[in-house]
C-alpha angles and dihedrals in degrees: 000000000000126000099029135114097251110151139182133067126308109261118251089226091070090104090070094054118110104225136119102197129036127181112184096151125144097027135110102258115149138182128053130320111262126211107296130229110279094232094049114125102168128038125175115182096151121145098024133110096258108159140177128052126317112268119270088220117035091184093207102098093176097054111142102168124040116173116178105147123145100030136108100258113156139188130049128314103270125230087236087086088067090069092061095091094168095052113126102157122046122167117177096153125140097029135110100257116154138183129044134309119292118276095244143075122250120232092359093149110026108170099178105064093183088077120072124241123235105319104161124040126168123176094158121152102018133114099251115151128190141086119296105309107269094200089072091072090087095045093092093156093056111133103163122043125169120175097153126144099025135105102259115147143178128064127318106261119240091228089076089076093042103043106026098057094145094060113132100158121041120169120174100152123146100027134106102258115148139178123060134305107274115245087229088077085084087083093062092091094154095055112122100159122049122167119175097153124145099025134106100255115148142182127066129307105276121228088238090079091068092062092071100121089187089065095042103052120092122211090259096051104048148336119299090188098105090124095049096086091051096046107039115005111087097178106278098003137058113238119201098227107150109116099090103054111112120177127196109221138137089019092299140096107239133185112235124193126174095349090066087098090064097045110112113185142170115184119172097152127141098027136106100263116153139183130054128321100252120242087232090073084090091069091071090081095159095062115127096176126033118176120175097151128139098029133103100259112156138186126050130326103261116252089223090073087090088073090071091089093159099049113122100176124037121178122176097149128138098030136108099258116151140184128053127323109256111253089218088073088082089064093069096104094179093056115119102153125046131166122177097153127141102024132112095258117152139187134045120330108245118248124225140137093255095052091049093060098054117114121250090008098181093058091056091073103030116131095036103107092185096058121100142173133055130007086028121074097231115092125228095216109135119238112255113248118249108254115252117253116249117259095250091053090050090054093048091050091049092051092052091051092051092048092052093048093049095047093049093047091051094048094050092046094051094046093052090047092057092045092052094048091050091047098055103026106072095181092050091048091050091048091048094051090045090052091051090049092054092048090049092050092050094048091047093051092047093050091048093052092048092047093051092049092051090049093054093048091051091049093051093049 
């Protein structure tokens, strides 16, 4: 009954219905979720106006798939979810859930081992606040985990790398996690999508990140379908659950459907990472999106970046990178989005067919005062050196300098000699001043006589 305009509340008598699967998504149902039919295994109420808290008693003990995203559900995640031992897909994203994780452990006593444990969990876009959910320690079959856009805080626990070995998709962006990436992440060999953007994580990129086999296998070397079991396979049946997978790439939020299993992503942007970008970044040859922007990475752009032949989006902007742009960057034939702005890069921008077809090319390099060449307006032509002066001109200039220095030194020396003599010899100083007085009197008398004679001549005329 999906994709209609059915409105009203869900009837309390739902628990007496005899049905195993119920898809009421994309309607206009409102009100709380009542007790569910006991034989129900799949419920999809996404994209409705469901409100109120989640039920204390779901009633459907065999529920395997619960899809409730894009509603107005409030309150905390109840411990009643702990009793759903067969649950493998839970999507509570885009609601108004608050509080911390439930005080329970999922799948602690699974008796029927033919059914999977929790494989797919999405709590994206809520208001949950606590440290990393501890109940996930027992979800060892978890493949897809999305806790983005919440208020989780604290450090990333080491047990993620020890207990969640099946993880292929891990998105923790837009929270308040701090500290460094645990070295235990080296055990997450199946991880092909890691998004830690918009947190407060610091330190350098650990070498453990380069052991992610899921980011290193190309389509010809292995299977990139690590996400497939978490997205589609519900045990014995294939479930078409593809409408709530958004990916942040190329500076945009995009909706991915079936091709999610081939999306390989590493996003560490908007954190406090420091140090150099390791050369081993080139070993993650399956990456399609690499975003290290808005950190404090320094040093040169590694030459090994030319090994990322499948990368479509590369963002290294707003860091402290220096040196020249590797010419090998133009060999990335799949590249369609590049951002190197606001670093300390220098030298000529490499040419290449791939770099010439990128959109808004000038903005890619803005904020790097040392860069030159197309598509920027400043030229890379070197300034011509000033011609050296001939040898004879050099000699003449040297002689003039020596003459000036000698004359000045002699003048200063003589002047200070006279001053010193007059300062310490009183008789000489008296004689000197008397001599100047006599000269002054003679000059004064001579000028007065001449002036009087001129005055008489003018008067007679």
